[in-house]
DOMI-822601 format. One record per residue (C-alpha): residue in one letter; x negated, y negated, z. Coordinates in steps of 0.001 Angstrom, whole numbers, plus 524288, in hexadecimal, padded with zeros to 5 digits. Example, Ala and Ser with C-alpha at 12.3 -4.5 7.8 and 13.67 -1.06 7.14 Angstrom:
residues 2
<rec mardren="A" xx="7CFF4" yy="81194" zz="81E78"/>
<rec mardren="S" xx="7CA9A" yy="80424" zz="81BE4"/>
end
This chain:
residues 337
<rec mardren="M" xx="861AB" yy="1EC8F" zz="A7E3C"/>
<rec mardren="I" xx="8575F" yy="1E2E2" zz="A8295"/>
<rec mardren="D" xx="84C4B" yy="1E7F0" zz="A8B0B"/>
<rec mardren="V" xx="84A7F" yy="1E11B" zz="A981B"/>
<rec mardren="P" xx="83F2C" yy="1E30E" zz="AA197"/>
<rec mardren="L" xx="84262" yy="1E7E4" zz="AAF29"/>
<rec mardren="P" xx="83F63" yy="1E016" zz="ABB71"/>
<rec mardren="D" xx="833F9" yy="1E530" zz="AC374"/>
<rec mardren="A" xx="8395E" yy="1EF93" zz="ACCA8"/>
<rec mardren="G" xx="82C60" yy="1F079" zz="AD3C1"/>
<rec mardren="A" xx="82C8C" yy="1E1FC" zz="AD6D3"/>
<rec mardren="R" xx="83A4C" yy="1E350" zz="ADC14"/>
<rec mardren="E" xx="83642" yy="1EE3B" zz="AE555"/>
<rec mardren="E" xx="82A60" yy="1E67C" zz="AE9BD"/>
<rec mardren="A" xx="83323" yy="1DAC6" zz="AEC2F"/>
<rec mardren="L" xx="83C99" yy="1E2C6" zz="AF45E"/>
<rec mardren="T" xx="83154" yy="1E7D9" zz="AFC9F"/>
<rec mardren="R" xx="82C3B" yy="1DA0B" zz="AFEB1"/>
<rec mardren="L" xx="839BE" yy="1D4CE" zz="B0218"/>
<rec mardren="D" xx="83B3F" yy="1DF2E" zz="B0CAB"/>
<rec mardren="A" xx="82E16" yy="1DB0D" zz="B123C"/>
<rec mardren="L" xx="83152" yy="1CC86" zz="B1389"/>
<rec mardren="V" xx="8333E" yy="1C5E1" zz="B20BF"/>
<rec mardren="K" xx="841AE" yy="1C940" zz="B21E8"/>
<rec mardren="P" xx="84A5F" yy="1D4F6" zz="B2465"/>
<rec mardren="V" xx="84B3C" yy="1DE20" zz="B18CA"/>
<rec mardren="G" xx="85582" yy="1D940" zz="B0F47"/>
<rec mardren="A" xx="85877" yy="1CD18" zz="B1741"/>
<rec mardren="L" xx="85814" yy="1C40E" zz="B0B6B"/>
<rec mardren="G" xx="86212" yy="1CC0A" zz="B0414"/>
<rec mardren="R" xx="8645C" yy="1C830" zz="AF5E9"/>
<rec mardren="L" xx="8583F" yy="1BF98" zz="AF5DF"/>
<rec mardren="E" xx="8500E" yy="1CBD8" zz="AF76C"/>
<rec mardren="E" xx="85703" yy="1D28D" zz="AEC21"/>
<rec mardren="L" xx="8548D" yy="1C6BE" zz="AE37F"/>
<rec mardren="A" xx="84645" yy="1C5ED" zz="AE795"/>
<rec mardren="A" xx="84443" yy="1D418" zz="AE3A5"/>
<rec mardren="W" xx="84BB6" yy="1D1D1" zz="AD6E7"/>
<rec mardren="L" xx="84310" yy="1C629" zz="AD388"/>
<rec mardren="S" xx="836E3" yy="1CDF2" zz="AD6C9"/>
<rec mardren="A" xx="83AFF" yy="1D87E" zz="ACD35"/>
<rec mardren="A" xx="83E2E" yy="1CE5F" zz="AC2DB"/>
<rec mardren="H" xx="83114" yy="1C7A0" zz="AC475"/>
<rec mardren="G" xx="82959" yy="1D425" zz="AC682"/>
<rec mardren="T" xx="82263" yy="1CE8A" zz="AD252"/>
<rec mardren="V" xx="823FB" yy="1CD45" zz="AE117"/>
<rec mardren="P" xx="826F2" yy="1C2E7" zz="AE4F5"/>
<rec mardren="P" xx="82E39" yy="1BE67" zz="AD8CB"/>
<rec mardren="R" xx="82A99" yy="1B18B" zz="AD28B"/>
<rec mardren="P" xx="83202" yy="1A52B" zz="AD641"/>
<rec mardren="V" xx="83E4F" yy="1A274" zz="ACE6C"/>
<rec mardren="D" xx="83A8C" yy="194C0" zz="ACA49"/>
<rec mardren="D" xx="83E8B" yy="192D2" zz="ABC1F"/>
<rec mardren="V" xx="84D23" yy="19533" zz="ABAD9"/>
<rec mardren="R" xx="853BD" yy="19323" zz="AADA0"/>
<rec mardren="V" xx="8625F" yy="191DE" zz="AAB65"/>
<rec mardren="V" xx="86735" yy="192D2" zz="A9D62"/>
<rec mardren="V" xx="8756F" yy="18F39" zz="A9B23"/>
<rec mardren="F" xx="87B22" yy="19591" zz="A8EFE"/>
<rec mardren="A" xx="8866F" yy="18D16" zz="A8A6B"/>
<rec mardren="G" xx="8917A" yy="19112" zz="A816E"/>
<rec mardren="D" xx="8A02A" yy="1907E" zz="A7F63"/>
<rec mardren="H" xx="8A9F4" yy="19B90" zz="A7E35"/>
<rec mardren="G" xx="8B66C" yy="19DB7" zz="A76A6"/>
<rec mardren="V" xx="8BD48" yy="1A195" zz="A8344"/>
<rec mardren="S" xx="8BADF" yy="1942B" zz="A893C"/>
<rec mardren="A" xx="8C987" yy="191BE" zz="A89AE"/>
<rec mardren="T" xx="8C9D4" yy="19A6F" zz="A95CD"/>
<rec mardren="S" xx="8C182" yy="19067" zz="A9D1E"/>
<rec mardren="A" xx="8C5C6" yy="184C8" zz="AA536"/>
<rec mardren="Y" xx="8BC72" yy="17C66" zz="A9D2F"/>
<rec mardren="P" xx="8BBA7" yy="1794D" zz="A8E95"/>
<rec mardren="R" xx="8B02A" yy="17E74" zz="A86B1"/>
<rec mardren="E" xx="8AB58" yy="1707D" zz="A8464"/>
<rec mardren="V" xx="8A5F4" yy="1713C" zz="A922D"/>
<rec mardren="T" xx="89B07" yy="17A4D" zz="A8D8C"/>
<rec mardren="A" xx="89529" yy="1703D" zz="A8454"/>
<rec mardren="A" xx="89663" yy="165B7" zz="A8EAD"/>
<rec mardren="M" xx="88FBB" yy="16E74" zz="A98A7"/>
<rec mardren="V" xx="88404" yy="170A6" zz="A8FBD"/>
<rec mardren="R" xx="88187" yy="1620F" zz="A90AC"/>
<rec mardren="V" xx="88380" yy="16291" zz="A9F64"/>
<rec mardren="F" xx="8790D" yy="16D1D" zz="AA072"/>
<rec mardren="L" xx="86FCF" yy="164DF" zz="A9860"/>
<rec mardren="A" xx="87272" yy="1592B" zz="AA133"/>
<rec mardren="G" xx="86F00" yy="16174" zz="AAD13"/>
<rec mardren="K" xx="87C50" yy="15F4C" zz="AB33C"/>
<rec mardren="S" xx="88294" yy="16CD6" zz="AB325"/>
<rec mardren="G" xx="88453" yy="17562" zz="ABF0A"/>
<rec mardren="V" xx="87913" yy="17E41" zz="ABB62"/>
<rec mardren="N" xx="8704B" yy="17286" zz="AB88F"/>
<rec mardren="V" xx="872A0" yy="16D44" zz="AC639"/>
<rec mardren="L" xx="87115" yy="17A6A" zz="ACCE7"/>
<rec mardren="A" xx="86538" yy="17E36" zz="AC4D4"/>
<rec mardren="R" xx="85E21" yy="171D1" zz="AC8E3"/>
<rec mardren="Q" xx="85F7A" yy="17606" zz="AD713"/>
<rec mardren="V" xx="85731" yy="1821F" zz="AD45D"/>
<rec mardren="G" xx="84E6A" yy="17C8B" zz="AC9D8"/>
<rec mardren="A" xx="85477" yy="1848D" zz="ABEE0"/>
<rec mardren="R" xx="854A5" yy="17FC9" zz="AB0D3"/>
<rec mardren="V" xx="8613F" yy="17FB4" zz="AA8E2"/>
<rec mardren="R" xx="86238" yy="1811C" zz="A9A26"/>
<rec mardren="V" xx="86ECE" yy="1813C" zz="A923E"/>
<rec mardren="L" xx="87069" yy="18750" zz="A84CA"/>
<rec mardren="D" xx="87BBA" yy="185DA" zz="A7B58"/>
<rec mardren="I" xx="87EA1" yy="193B9" zz="A7703"/>
<rec mardren="A" xx="88CAE" yy="1922B" zz="A7292"/>
<rec mardren="V" xx="89236" yy="18512" zz="A76DF"/>
<rec mardren="D" xx="89DCA" yy="1812E" zz="A6E6E"/>
<rec mardren="D" xx="897F4" yy="173D6" zz="A6BB0"/>
<rec mardren="D" xx="88CBD" yy="16E6F" zz="A639F"/>
<rec mardren="L" xx="88701" yy="1681B" zz="A6FE1"/>
<rec mardren="A" xx="882B6" yy="15C10" zz="A6865"/>
<rec mardren="G" xx="87791" yy="1551A" zz="A6F1D"/>
<rec mardren="V" xx="873CC" yy="160DF" zz="A7750"/>
<rec mardren="P" xx="86553" yy="16472" zz="A7621"/>
<rec mardren="E" xx="861FC" yy="16E16" zz="A6B66"/>
<rec mardren="E" xx="85BB6" yy="1779C" zz="A74E1"/>
<rec mardren="V" xx="8691D" yy="17966" zz="A7B29"/>
<rec mardren="R" xx="87028" yy="17BB6" zz="A6E28"/>
<rec mardren="A" xx="8658D" yy="18366" zz="A6720"/>
<rec mardren="H" xx="86A9E" yy="190D3" zz="A6B17"/>
<rec mardren="K" xx="87911" yy="18EEA" zz="A6814"/>
<rec mardren="V" xx="87F0C" yy="19B7C" zz="A62CE"/>
<rec mardren="R" xx="88C95" yy="19647" zz="A5FA9"/>
<rec mardren="R" xx="896FC" yy="18C79" zz="A63EC"/>
<rec mardren="G" xx="89F5C" yy="1932A" zz="A6DFA"/>
<rec mardren="S" xx="8A38E" yy="1A161" zz="A6DE7"/>
<rec mardren="G" xx="8AF91" yy="1A861" zz="A68EE"/>
<rec mardren="A" xx="8BBB5" yy="1AA4E" zz="A714F"/>
<rec mardren="I" xx="8B8EC" yy="1B813" zz="A761C"/>
<rec mardren="D" xx="8C73F" yy="1BBAC" zz="A77DB"/>
<rec mardren="V" xx="8C990" yy="1BA99" zz="A6926"/>
<rec mardren="E" xx="8BC20" yy="1BB15" zz="A62A4"/>
<rec mardren="D" xx="8ADDF" yy="1BE3C" zz="A6500"/>
<rec mardren="A" xx="8A620" yy="1B43F" zz="A6C9E"/>
<rec mardren="L" xx="89AC8" yy="1B4A3" zz="A630E"/>
<rec mardren="A" xx="897E3" yy="1B790" zz="A54DD"/>
<rec mardren="P" xx="88F6B" yy="1C368" zz="A5195"/>
<rec mardren="G" xx="88142" yy="1C120" zz="A5545"/>
<rec mardren="E" xx="883C4" yy="1B573" zz="A5E1A"/>
<rec mardren="A" xx="882E1" yy="1BD36" zz="A6ABA"/>
<rec mardren="E" xx="8757C" yy="1C25B" zz="A66E3"/>
<rec mardren="R" xx="87127" yy="1B4BE" zz="A62E1"/>
<rec mardren="A" xx="87590" yy="1AEDC" zz="A6FD0"/>
<rec mardren="F" xx="86F3B" yy="1BA08" zz="A7758"/>
<rec mardren="E" xx="86231" yy="1B6C6" zz="A70F2"/>
<rec mardren="V" xx="8640E" yy="1A873" zz="A748B"/>
<rec mardren="G" xx="86528" yy="1ACBD" zz="A82A9"/>
<rec mardren="R" xx="858F6" yy="1B509" zz="A81AA"/>
<rec mardren="S" xx="850DB" yy="1AA47" zz="A7B76"/>
<rec mardren="T" xx="855C9" yy="1A0AB" zz="A85AD"/>
<rec mardren="A" xx="85130" yy="1A982" zz="A90AC"/>
<rec mardren="D" xx="84406" yy="1AAF1" zz="A89F0"/>
<rec mardren="A" xx="842B7" yy="19C2B" zz="A88FC"/>
<rec mardren="E" xx="845B9" yy="19A18" zz="A9761"/>
<rec mardren="I" xx="83C50" yy="1A4DB" zz="A9B6B"/>
<rec mardren="A" xx="831AA" yy="19F3E" zz="A92AF"/>
<rec mardren="E" xx="83307" yy="1927F" zz="A9A2C"/>
<rec mardren="G" xx="830FF" yy="19980" zz="AA722"/>
<rec mardren="A" xx="83E64" yy="19DD0" zz="AABEB"/>
<rec mardren="D" xx="83DF5" yy="1A63A" zz="AB83E"/>
<rec mardren="L" xx="84CA8" yy="1A813" zz="AB893"/>
<rec mardren="L" xx="8572A" yy="1A6DE" zz="AAE10"/>
<rec mardren="I" xx="86540" yy="1A2DE" zz="AB098"/>
<rec mardren="P" xx="86FA7" yy="1A3A4" zz="AA5F8"/>
<rec mardren="G" xx="879D7" yy="198DC" zz="AA683"/>
<rec mardren="D" xx="88668" yy="1979D" zz="A9ED4"/>
<rec mardren="M" xx="88F23" yy="18C96" zz="A9A56"/>
<rec mardren="G" xx="89B2A" yy="18EE5" zz="A9236"/>
<rec mardren="I" xx="8A9BA" yy="18D5A" zz="A93C8"/>
<rec mardren="G" xx="8AF6A" yy="19B1A" zz="A930F"/>
<rec mardren="N" xx="8A34E" yy="1A1C6" zz="A9897"/>
<rec mardren="T" xx="8AA67" yy="1A936" zz="AA344"/>
<rec mardren="A" xx="8B448" yy="1AF22" zz="A99D4"/>
<rec mardren="V" xx="8A950" yy="1B40A" zz="A911F"/>
<rec mardren="A" xx="8A1F1" yy="1B94D" zz="A9CEB"/>
<rec mardren="A" xx="8AE0F" yy="1C062" zz="AA1BA"/>
<rec mardren="A" xx="8B02A" yy="1C699" zz="A9466"/>
<rec mardren="L" xx="8A220" yy="1CB47" zz="A937F"/>
<rec mardren="V" xx="8A224" yy="1D110" zz="AA12E"/>
<rec mardren="A" xx="8AF2D" yy="1D7C7" zz="A9EE8"/>
<rec mardren="A" xx="8AA98" yy="1DD60" zz="A91FC"/>
<rec mardren="V" xx="89DB8" yy="1E2A7" zz="A9750"/>
<rec mardren="L" xx="8A3A5" yy="1E870" zz="AA3A1"/>
<rec mardren="G" xx="8B0DE" yy="1ECA0" zz="A9E65"/>
<rec mardren="L" xx="8B8C6" yy="1E3CC" zz="AA766"/>
<rec mardren="P" xx="8C62B" yy="1DDAE" zz="AA525"/>
<rec mardren="A" xx="8C708" yy="1CF14" zz="AA2BE"/>
<rec mardren="D" xx="8CE83" yy="1CC57" zz="AAF4C"/>
<rec mardren="D" xx="8C346" yy="1D1B3" zz="AB77F"/>
<rec mardren="V" xx="8B8E2" yy="1C8CD" zz="AB1C3"/>
<rec mardren="V" xx="8BF95" yy="1BBE8" zz="AAECD"/>
<rec mardren="G" xx="8BE4D" yy="1B11F" zz="AB8D9"/>
<rec mardren="T" xx="8C217" yy="1A2DD" zz="AB9A2"/>
<rec mardren="G" xx="8B5F0" yy="19DC3" zz="AB2B6"/>
<rec mardren="T" xx="8B5B0" yy="18EFD" zz="AB31B"/>
<rec mardren="G" xx="8C130" yy="18EAA" zz="ABC6A"/>
<rec mardren="I" xx="8CD46" yy="192AC" zz="AB4D5"/>
<rec mardren="D" xx="8D9D8" yy="195DE" zz="ABC2E"/>
<rec mardren="E" xx="8E012" yy="1A354" zz="ABCD3"/>
<rec mardren="A" xx="8E810" yy="1A103" zz="AB096"/>
<rec mardren="G" xx="8DBAA" yy="19D28" zz="AA981"/>
<rec mardren="R" xx="8D4DB" yy="1A951" zz="AAE74"/>
<rec mardren="A" xx="8E00E" yy="1B1A7" zz="AA95F"/>
<rec mardren="R" xx="8DE68" yy="1ABA9" zz="A9BDB"/>
<rec mardren="K" xx="8CFCE" yy="1AE1F" zz="A9CB1"/>
<rec mardren="V" xx="8D242" yy="1BC5A" zz="AA042"/>
<rec mardren="E" xx="8DAC4" yy="1BDB2" zz="A9426"/>
<rec mardren="V" xx="8D023" yy="1B7CC" zz="A8B84"/>
<rec mardren="V" xx="8C5AF" yy="1C0D9" zz="A90E4"/>
<rec mardren="A" xx="8CEC1" yy="1CCA1" zz="A8FDB"/>
<rec mardren="R" xx="8D158" yy="1C9A1" zz="A8182"/>
<rec mardren="A" xx="8C2C6" yy="1C814" zz="A7F3E"/>
<rec mardren="L" xx="8C006" yy="1D546" zz="A856B"/>
<rec mardren="A" xx="8CA62" yy="1DBAA" zz="A7CFC"/>
<rec mardren="R" xx="8C419" yy="1D74A" zz="A7044"/>
<rec mardren="P" xx="8BBC0" yy="1E13C" zz="A68DC"/>
<rec mardren="R" xx="8AD1C" yy="1DFFB" zz="A6AF8"/>
<rec mardren="G" xx="8A0AA" yy="1E7CE" zz="A6A5F"/>
<rec mardren="S" xx="89A3A" yy="1ED9B" zz="A7662"/>
<rec mardren="G" xx="88C52" yy="1E860" zz="A7533"/>
<rec mardren="P" xx="887B7" yy="1DC84" zz="A7CFF"/>
<rec mardren="F" xx="8866E" yy="1D387" zz="A7143"/>
<rec mardren="E" xx="89396" yy="1D7EC" zz="A6C0D"/>
<rec mardren="L" xx="89941" yy="1D4BD" zz="A7966"/>
<rec mardren="L" xx="89307" yy="1C73F" zz="A7985"/>
<rec mardren="T" xx="89825" yy="1C4ED" zz="A6BD0"/>
<rec mardren="A" xx="8A60E" yy="1C8DF" zz="A6EFA"/>
<rec mardren="L" xx="8A7E2" yy="1C3D9" zz="A7CDE"/>
<rec mardren="G" xx="89C12" yy="1BBA1" zz="A8067"/>
<rec mardren="S" xx="89644" yy="1AF22" zz="A7B40"/>
<rec mardren="A" xx="88978" yy="1A9F9" zz="A761B"/>
<rec mardren="C" xx="885C9" yy="1A4D2" zz="A837F"/>
<rec mardren="A" xx="888D0" yy="1B209" zz="A89CF"/>
<rec mardren="A" xx="87FDC" yy="1B88E" zz="A7FE8"/>
<rec mardren="A" xx="87544" yy="1AE5A" zz="A8237"/>
<rec mardren="T" xx="8766F" yy="1B056" zz="A90D9"/>
<rec mardren="A" xx="874F7" yy="1BF06" zz="A8F0F"/>
<rec mardren="G" xx="868AE" yy="1BCE9" zz="A8702"/>
<rec mardren="F" xx="86336" yy="1B3BD" zz="A9162"/>
<rec mardren="L" xx="86572" yy="1BDED" zz="A9C01"/>
<rec mardren="V" xx="85F6C" yy="1C8E1" zz="A942E"/>
<rec mardren="Q" xx="8535E" yy="1C14B" zz="A902C"/>
<rec mardren="G" xx="850AE" yy="1BCF1" zz="A9E16"/>
<rec mardren="A" xx="85034" yy="1CB59" zz="AA1A4"/>
<rec mardren="V" xx="847E7" yy="1CECA" zz="A95CD"/>
<rec mardren="R" xx="83E1B" yy="1C485" zz="A9A21"/>
<rec mardren="G" xx="83E7A" yy="1C8E2" zz="AA85C"/>
<rec mardren="V" xx="84411" yy="1BC0F" zz="AAD73"/>
<rec mardren="P" xx="84EED" yy="1BC9F" zz="AB79B"/>
<rec mardren="V" xx="85C4E" yy="1B7A6" zz="AB3A7"/>
<rec mardren="L" xx="8663D" yy="1B252" zz="ABD53"/>
<rec mardren="L" xx="87416" yy="1B429" zz="AB843"/>
<rec mardren="D" xx="87DE7" yy="1A979" zz="ABAD9"/>
<rec mardren="G" xx="88C76" yy="1AC10" zz="ABACF"/>
<rec mardren="V" xx="896CA" yy="1B2E5" zz="AB2D6"/>
<rec mardren="F" xx="891A3" yy="1AF8C" zz="AA556"/>
<rec mardren="S" xx="883B8" yy="1B42E" zz="AA76E"/>
<rec mardren="G" xx="8890A" yy="1C031" zz="AAE63"/>
<rec mardren="A" xx="89111" yy="1C3C8" zz="AA277"/>
<rec mardren="A" xx="88593" yy="1C12A" zz="A996F"/>
<rec mardren="A" xx="87D19" yy="1C9AC" zz="AA237"/>
<rec mardren="L" xx="88677" yy="1D527" zz="AA0D5"/>
<rec mardren="V" xx="88546" yy="1D46C" zz="A9218"/>
<rec mardren="A" xx="8769A" yy="1D203" zz="A92BE"/>
<rec mardren="R" xx="874F2" yy="1DE7E" zz="A9A9E"/>
<rec mardren="E" xx="87ABB" yy="1E5E8" zz="A8F27"/>
<rec mardren="I" xx="86FB7" yy="1E084" zz="A86C1"/>
<rec mardren="A" xx="864AA" yy="1E201" zz="A90A7"/>
<rec mardren="P" xx="868BE" yy="1EAF6" zz="A9BF4"/>
<rec mardren="D" xx="85CA8" yy="1E88D" zz="AA458"/>
<rec mardren="A" xx="85DF7" yy="1D9BB" zz="AA38C"/>
<rec mardren="V" xx="866E5" yy="1D9D6" zz="AAF76"/>
<rec mardren="R" xx="85AFF" yy="1DD00" zz="AB7D8"/>
<rec mardren="W" xx="8563E" yy="1CF17" zz="AB56F"/>
<rec mardren="W" xx="862FF" yy="1C85F" zz="AB916"/>
<rec mardren="L" xx="86865" yy="1C34B" zz="AC5DA"/>
<rec mardren="A" xx="87608" yy="1BDE8" zz="AC850"/>
<rec mardren="G" xx="87506" yy="1B00C" zz="ACD67"/>
<rec mardren="H" xx="882A4" yy="1AE7F" zz="AD2EE"/>
<rec mardren="R" xx="8904E" yy="1B412" zz="AD37B"/>
<rec mardren="S" xx="899FC" yy="1AD68" zz="ACA6F"/>
<rec mardren="T" xx="8A853" yy="1ABE9" zz="ACDC6"/>
<rec mardren="E" xx="8AB8F" yy="1B25B" zz="AC0A6"/>
<rec mardren="P" xx="8AF8C" yy="1C0B4" zz="AC245"/>
<rec mardren="S" xx="8A887" yy="1C57C" zz="AB60C"/>
<rec mardren="Q" xx="89B6C" yy="1C1DB" zz="ABBF1"/>
<rec mardren="A" xx="89D88" yy="1CB20" zz="AC754"/>
<rec mardren="F" xx="8A01A" yy="1D654" zz="ABDE6"/>
<rec mardren="A" xx="8943C" yy="1D2C5" zz="AB5C8"/>
<rec mardren="L" xx="88AF7" yy="1D1EE" zz="AC152"/>
<rec mardren="K" xx="88FC8" yy="1DEC2" zz="AC705"/>
<rec mardren="A" xx="88D61" yy="1E56C" zz="ABA02"/>
<rec mardren="L" xx="87FCE" yy="1DF5C" zz="AB946"/>
<rec mardren="G" xx="87CA4" yy="1E32A" zz="AC753"/>
<rec mardren="L" xx="879FD" yy="1D50D" zz="ACB3A"/>
<rec mardren="T" xx="87D93" yy="1CE7E" zz="AD812"/>
<rec mardren="P" xx="87F01" yy="1BFA0" zz="AD7FB"/>
<rec mardren="I" xx="8754B" yy="1B81D" zz="AE036"/>
<rec mardren="L" xx="87F16" yy="1AD79" zz="AE3D3"/>
<rec mardren="D" xx="88DCA" yy="1AC4B" zz="AE513"/>
<rec mardren="L" xx="8919B" yy="19DFB" zz="AE52E"/>
<rec mardren="G" xx="89E94" yy="19EA6" zz="ADE0A"/>
<rec mardren="L" xx="898AE" yy="19835" zz="AD200"/>
<rec mardren="R" xx="89EDE" yy="1988E" zz="AC46C"/>
<rec mardren="L" xx="8981A" yy="18D74" zz="ABD35"/>
<rec mardren="G" xx="88F38" yy="1954C" zz="AB445"/>
<rec mardren="E" xx="883D6" yy="18E08" zz="AADF0"/>
<rec mardren="G" xx="87A17" yy="19630" zz="AB5B9"/>
<rec mardren="S" xx="87DD6" yy="18E70" zz="AC1E0"/>
<rec mardren="G" xx="8802F" yy="19A03" zz="ACADF"/>
<rec mardren="A" xx="8739E" yy="1A0F0" zz="AC736"/>
<rec mardren="V" xx="86BDD" yy="19489" zz="AC9BD"/>
<rec mardren="Q" xx="870F1" yy="194A0" zz="AD7AF"/>
<rec mardren="A" xx="86ABB" yy="1A20C" zz="AD9B6"/>
<rec mardren="V" xx="85D0B" yy="19D5D" zz="AD619"/>
<rec mardren="P" xx="8599A" yy="198E7" zz="AE405"/>
<rec mardren="T" xx="85D45" yy="1A66C" zz="AE8F1"/>
<rec mardren="L" xx="853F9" yy="1ACC3" zz="ADF45"/>
<rec mardren="R" xx="84957" yy="1A357" zz="AE376"/>
<rec mardren="A" xx="84BEC" yy="1A69D" zz="AF1A9"/>
<rec mardren="A" xx="84A92" yy="1B513" zz="AEE86"/>
<rec mardren="Q" xx="83D76" yy="1B29D" zz="AE805"/>
<rec mardren="A" xx="838EC" yy="1AA51" zz="AF37A"/>
<rec mardren="I" xx="83BC8" yy="1B44A" zz="AFE05"/>
<rec mardren="I" xx="833C2" yy="1BEFA" zz="AF7D4"/>
<rec mardren="A" xx="828EA" yy="1B591" zz="AF418"/>
<rec mardren="D" xx="827B1" yy="1AD90" zz="B0089"/>
<rec mardren="M" xx="82CF4" yy="1B4FA" zz="B0C50"/>
<rec mardren="G" xx="82334" yy="1BB3F" zz="B1552"/>
<rec mardren="L" xx="82175" yy="1C9C3" zz="B17E8"/>
<rec mardren="L" xx="824AB" yy="1D0CF" zz="B2491"/>
<rec mardren="A" xx="81745" yy="1D714" zz="B23ED"/>
<rec mardren="D" xx="810EB" yy="1C9A0" zz="B2500"/>
<rec mardren="L" xx="81781" yy="1C61E" zz="B31D6"/>
<rec mardren="A" xx="80DF0" yy="1C496" zz="B3CE0"/>
end
């Protein structure tokens, strides 16, 4: 278990008292008030600090179950270059809110020739095993990837990050996420498997079969054993990123299905880390709904997104900033003439 500090309960109560005293009916700003109190607890001060420096880290990797996707695994390597060119969906959306995007090759099944060394420096392996017939990772690789995620969070925080967002890029991600969620929560494959990148019903049926076979394989019960058997290096790195944000007392905004699955496993490693996480948006993938319910998290937005990359969480940043602004800048009823 990894020890995690607790948010400041006193600051949260002070924030709730202040919110009730603002120039509005009690509770009139709904979820914004909840988020303002949450930020106050996270920052340990009322009002909370502005959420200015937002960092998105996209953990990229391929999976042996990529055949269940509508796209070939070669897309992952191509997308790394798209991120670096600033042309991906999350690049475009992040620029709208002033967030920075970084991509890391954790397990892309390509040498990525010509890609900057800082992108390739943390590579754990090329691709992951096909989880329906073999383990995703070799012994020790899940722990190694987890530490990559932790050190990445530390690096972003050292540069001034106020908010961390985990992004994902990898063909086969949704199948891996479904398997992890099903394994942690004891759910059947058919309940957690969605259409991912847009496969038809026949494709979804094949994906259900793959995930069901993966769940039937022998595995250990610990979080790293689970990541080894059914996860991937990028899932383990994402889990480390989430945990270390909490260890450092920096809020983390989860994205979609992949970060939700990683969060479920991360909670097994650091149970109190969930107190530092928010759910940015609701994915169309069914496994995310199960994961968020188990984590006790309610999505901030529901826009029908299923892109990944951190794109949905980025869209929730203005809402967090609005929550901070109301408690910082609205007037008090007591000050009315």
